[in-house]
N, C-alpha and C positions, 0 to 999 in steps of 0.2 A: 905764444900764437902770436906772428909776427901779420903785421897788422899797417895797411899806407891809406893812408887819407890825403885823398884831392877834393876841389868842389872849385868851382866856376873856370871849365875849362873850357872852355866859348868854341870848341872846335867844330867849323873849320875856320869862321869868323874870326879867331884871334891864334891860332895856330892850322895848319894842315891834319897836324899829327900831335900824337903826344910826345916829350921827349924824351931820348932812350932812356937817361937812366931815373924816369918813371916806370919807363915799360918794364924795368930793369928789376925794378922792386916791387910791383905789381906782378910776375914772373917768381918773383922767391916768397911770397904772403900770405897768408892762411886767409886772411879774410883782407879785401878792395873793401875803403868808404868811398863813396863821392856823394857829397854834399850841395849835386845839384848845378843848375848851369851848363848842360850836357851841352845844348842847340843845334847836336844836330841829334838821330837815333844812331848810325853808323859808331858811332864810340860804343853805347851800350851795347847796340852785339857783337861790338868791339871785346868791352871789357867782359860781357856774361861768359862769351868763351877763354878767353886768357883767365879770369877769377877761380881763384877755389869757391869762396865763397863774394857775393858783392850785396853792397847793403847800401842803397841808392834812392835820392829822392828828386823830384824835379824841382825847378826853379822859376823865377822868372820868368827869363829867356826861354825855359821852355817853351812849345810850343804842343797844342791836342796830340801828337804819335805819342810821344815821351810824357806825358801827362797818362794817355792811355794806361803806360809799360807800369809807372813808377808810382807811388806817392809823396803826399805833402810833410810827410812824419812818419818817418820807421823807427823800429827801436826790438833790441836786438840784447842780448844777454849769452856773452861769450866770456866761458870760465869762470864763470859767478861775478862778473864785472856790467850791469847795466847799462844800458847807452840810447843814444835817441841820433837822429840823424834829420837838421831841414833844412835849409836853406835860408832866411832870412830869420833874424832877429831883434830887429828892429834899431833903434840908435843905440850908439856905445854907452852913453850916460842912462844910468839905471838896466841893462843888460840881467848883469846877477837877477836883480833880485825879482825880475820879468821871471827868467828863466827856471832862476828851483822852484817859482811859483806854478811854473807850468809844466813842471818836470820836476815835481818832488819824490816818484821813486824810481826816478835817474844815477847812475855813481859821472857819465857823461854826456858832457854831447857835443854835438862836431859838428857844425858851423860854415857856412860858406856868406854870399852875396856880397863884399865888402872887399874882398881879395885879399884883404891885409888880414898877417897872422893874427891871433888870441890865443893865449892858456892865460887863464885866470880862477878861481876857484868861486862860488857864491858861501856867506859866511851860511850853508845848509853842506857845505862839503861838496856841493856838485861843478864839478871841474869843467869849463868853457871854453873849445877849440876851436880856431879855424884856421884850418892849412896853407892860406892863400891861395895864391893861384899859380898852379904849372905855367900856362900864356901869354896871362897877361897880366902883369907886375904893376899896373897905372902904378901911384906913387909912390909904388919901392923899391929899391932898389935893386931887389931881384924879383923871381919868378923863386914860389914853395910850394911846395909839400911835406907829406908829416909823415912819418916812419913811428911807430910804439909794440913795445908788445904788452902783451894780456897773461896776465895767469893768478891763479886765487883770488881771485875777482879783481885784481887792479892792478892802473894800465903806469906799466913802467919805461925806462928808456926812450920815454917823447926824446924824439930830433926830426926838427924844421932841417929842409934838404934846398940849400940853396942851388940854385940854375942860372947858369951862363946866361951873362946881359944880352 
């Protein structure tokens, strides 16, 4: 099962549209995950049309229209992998401990908010992943999104994709 993960797209404020390589990845994915900060409903509509399956949440920059359609936290099981998606996890310090306590029944937590790619594992085994942002790199050298494979309850082939300057 092919997975594409993104967050903090901020369309159309940071970009008019998602970058073409990300749309190509979406078109080839079995599941698309969006960890919030869409900004505009039009992108949600487009991803719902193009994604085979969409797992998504709202972020702190998302208004009433997006909050009416998306949860704050999403959970799913994909090929035996138990995952959760949330926008904010708080400060980096203590993140693994906090998230492990909040998501004890999950294998992977995808999150956004910081625009900074993150991949760590809590002592409990919970893997925490932030794909960065494909449209607003902030202090990072590249805008980014992530792809991975899911099979037999495992997340493998995790790859952070860099987008042009």
